[in-house]
matplotlib code that plots the C-alpha trace (Angstrom):
import matplotlib.pyplot as plt

x = [0.0, 1.8, 1.2, -0.7, 1.1, 3.2, 0.2, 0.1, -3.0, -4.9, -5.2, -7.3, -6.1, -8.1, -5.8, -5.3, -4.3, -1.1, -0.2, 0.0, 3.8, 4.0, 1.5, 3.3, 6.6, 4.8, 3.9, 7.5, 8.6, 6.6, 5.9, 3.1, 0.5, -0.3, -2.0, -4.8, -6.9, -7.0, -9.8, -8.7, -10.4, -9.8, -9.8, -9.6, -9.6, -5.8, -5.1, -6.6, -3.5, -1.5, -3.3, -1.1, 1.4, -1.0, -1.2, -2.2, -4.3, -8.1, -8.4, -11.6, -11.5, -14.1, -14.9, -14.3, -16.2, -13.9, -15.0, -17.9, -17.7, -18.6, -18.2, -14.7, -13.9, -15.2, -13.2, -10.1, -10.7, -11.1, -7.7, -5.9, -7.8, -9.5, -13.1, -15.2, -16.6, -19.6, -20.2, -24.0, -24.3, -22.7, -23.6, -25.5, -28.4, -26.5, -24.0, -26.5, -26.7, -30.0, -31.3, -30.5, -26.9, -26.6, -28.1, -25.6, -22.7, -24.1, -24.6, -21.1, -19.7, -21.9, -20.9, -17.2, -17.8, -16.2, -17.2, -18.2, -18.8, -21.0, -20.1, -21.5, -25.1, -26.2, -27.1, -30.6, -32.2, -34.7, -34.8, -36.4, -35.9, -33.4, -31.1, -27.8, -25.7, -25.7, -26.1, -28.9, -30.9, -29.6, -30.4, -32.4, -32.5, -33.6, -31.1, -30.7, -31.1, -28.5, -31.1, -32.2, -28.6, -27.9, -31.1, -31.0, -27.5, -28.8, -31.7, -29.5, -26.9, -29.7, -30.9, -33.8, -34.8, -33.7, -37.3, -37.2, -33.9, -34.9, -38.1, -36.2, -33.7, -36.6, -38.5, -39.5, -41.5, -39.9, -43.1, -42.3, -39.4, -39.8, -36.8, -36.8, -34.2, -34.5, -34.0, -35.9, -38.8, -39.4, -42.9, -43.2, -39.4, -37.7, -34.1, -32.9, -30.2, -27.9, -28.4, -27.7, -24.5, -23.4, -24.1, -22.1, -19.2, -19.1, -20.7, -21.7, -18.7, -20.5, -21.3, -19.8, -21.5, -20.4, -22.7, -22.5, -25.4, -28.1, -27.8, -27.7, -30.8, -32.8, -32.5, -33.3, -29.8, -29.2, -31.4, -30.5, -32.0, -33.8, -32.2]
y = [0.0, 3.1, 6.7, 8.7, 11.9, 11.7, 11.6, 8.6, 6.5, 6.9, 3.5, 2.0, -1.3, -4.1, -5.9, -7.3, -5.2, -7.3, -5.8, -2.2, -2.0, -3.3, -0.9, 2.0, 0.9, 0.7, 4.3, 5.3, 2.8, 3.7, 6.6, 5.0, 5.0, 6.7, 4.8, 7.1, 4.7, 1.2, -1.1, -3.5, -6.2, -6.6, -10.1, -8.7, -5.2, -5.2, -5.5, -2.1, -0.4, -1.6, 1.1, 3.8, 2.9, 4.3, 7.9, 10.2, 7.7, 7.2, 4.0, 2.0, -0.9, -3.7, -5.7, -9.4, -12.3, -12.2, -8.6, -8.8, -5.4, -2.9, 0.0, -1.0, -1.6, 1.9, 3.5, 1.7, 2.9, 6.5, 6.2, 5.5, 8.3, 5.9, 5.2, 2.0, -0.3, -2.6, -5.4, -5.4, -8.5, -11.1, -13.9, -16.0, -15.1, -15.7, -13.0, -10.3, -8.8, -8.1, -4.6, -4.8, -5.7, -2.8, -0.5, -1.7, -0.9, 2.5, 3.4, 2.3, 4.5, 7.5, 7.1, 7.1, 10.0, 8.2, 8.0, 4.7, 3.2, 0.3, -2.2, -5.3, -6.1, -2.5, -2.7, -1.5, 1.7, 0.1, -3.1, -6.1, -9.6, -9.5, -11.9, -12.4, -13.2, -12.8, -16.5, -17.6, -18.9, -17.0, -17.4, -14.6, -13.0, -10.0, -7.2, -3.7, -0.7, 2.0, 4.6, 2.5, 2.5, 6.2, 7.6, 5.3, 6.8, 10.3, 9.8, 8.1, 11.0, 13.4, 11.5, 9.4, 6.4, 2.8, 1.9, 4.7, 3.6, -0.1, 0.9, 2.8, 0.0, -2.3, 0.1, -1.5, 1.2, 3.9, 5.8, 6.4, 8.7, 12.2, 14.2, 17.9, 20.7, 21.5, 18.0, 14.7, 13.2, 9.6, 9.1, 11.6, 12.3, 15.3, 16.0, 19.3, 19.7, 21.2, 18.2, 15.8, 17.7, 17.3, 13.6, 13.3, 15.2, 13.7, 10.2, 8.4, 8.4, 6.4, 2.9, 0.4, -1.9, -4.6, -2.9, 0.7, 0.8, -0.7, 1.9, 4.7, 3.4, 3.0, 6.7, 7.7, 8.7, 5.9, 3.5, -0.2, -2.5, -5.5, -8.9]
z = [0.0, -1.3, -0.4, -3.1, -4.2, -1.1, 1.2, 3.5, 3.8, 7.2, 8.8, 11.6, 13.1, 14.7, 17.1, 20.6, 23.6, 23.7, 20.3, 21.6, 21.8, 18.2, 17.0, 18.7, 16.9, 13.6, 13.8, 13.1, 10.5, 7.4, 5.1, 3.2, 5.9, 9.2, 12.0, 13.3, 15.3, 16.9, 18.0, 20.7, 22.8, 26.5, 27.9, 31.3, 32.9, 33.8, 30.0, 29.4, 30.8, 27.7, 25.7, 27.3, 24.6, 22.0, 23.3, 20.6, 18.7, 18.7, 20.7, 21.2, 23.7, 23.7, 26.8, 26.2, 27.7, 30.8, 31.7, 34.1, 35.9, 33.2, 35.5, 36.4, 32.7, 31.7, 34.6, 33.3, 29.8, 31.0, 32.8, 29.5, 27.8, 25.4, 24.3, 24.6, 21.9, 22.0, 19.6, 18.8, 16.6, 14.4, 11.9, 14.5, 16.7, 19.9, 19.0, 19.7, 23.2, 24.9, 25.3, 29.0, 28.2, 25.8, 28.5, 31.1, 28.7, 27.9, 31.5, 32.4, 29.7, 30.8, 34.4, 33.4, 30.9, 28.0, 24.4, 22.7, 19.3, 18.3, 15.7, 14.0, 13.3, 12.6, 9.0, 9.5, 11.0, 13.2, 15.4, 13.7, 12.3, 9.4, 7.6, 9.4, 6.3, 2.6, 1.8, -0.6, 2.3, 5.2, 8.9, 10.4, 13.8, 15.9, 15.2, 16.7, 14.5, 14.5, 15.3, 18.3, 19.7, 18.9, 20.3, 23.3, 24.0, 23.6, 26.0, 28.6, 28.3, 29.2, 32.2, 31.0, 33.0, 32.3, 31.3, 28.6, 27.3, 27.1, 25.3, 22.6, 22.2, 21.4, 19.2, 16.0, 14.2, 12.1, 12.4, 16.1, 15.1, 13.8, 12.5, 11.9, 11.4, 15.1, 16.4, 16.8, 18.6, 19.6, 21.0, 23.9, 24.1, 22.5, 21.8, 20.3, 17.7, 20.3, 22.6, 19.7, 18.9, 22.5, 22.5, 19.2, 20.6, 24.1, 24.1, 20.9, 18.5, 15.8, 14.6, 12.2, 9.8, 7.3, 4.8, 3.6, 1.2, 3.5, 6.3, 3.7, 2.0, 5.1, 5.9, 2.3, 1.1, -1.4, -3.3, -3.0, -5.7, -4.3, -5.0]

ax = plt.figure().add_subplot(projection="3d")
ax.plot(x, y, z, "-o")
ax.set_aspect("equal")
plt.show()
């Protein structure tokens, strides 16, 4: 991978926390790319400290199966000036967390005042049953929508109750949402544009999806032909 017109490629790495020292060394041994971000998985809370080697990068740390105390995890992430990551799906139904598990993660991040991103399984705008793969006869499962996660995070940030956040995480009707130039409404809840800007800057960093066209199409920005 060569630099274009002398401009190095920006790169984000997906790696293990045990690779932090290697990633730090790589930053200084190439002219063709520049490492700007890293996504790392923590097998245990003590591993989070390895991320100190990546000062200056955007670092997102995902709690692995061995991490049971999300508040302690989020506090450790805050100490290394990183952000958190939650995996919200996969190619099998059992890879998807429950709304309560998502809420617990979001609340831990809010308590620690750290940003987070959500990845995997967020191809669609609204929660529902969708295909999990692109096989001719794919398995299906109940998936979160990226709007569910984003708006749940915003409502939690501004002090809404657990019941409200759980309800929006499980919302399955696009008609329940209204978007205007001044903000958005979900059922009886309102968020202003200024509040949404604050959430974007301070809490919800964004989401990742294996598909680009499906998320764009579902909010009306790109047409996707039906197979």
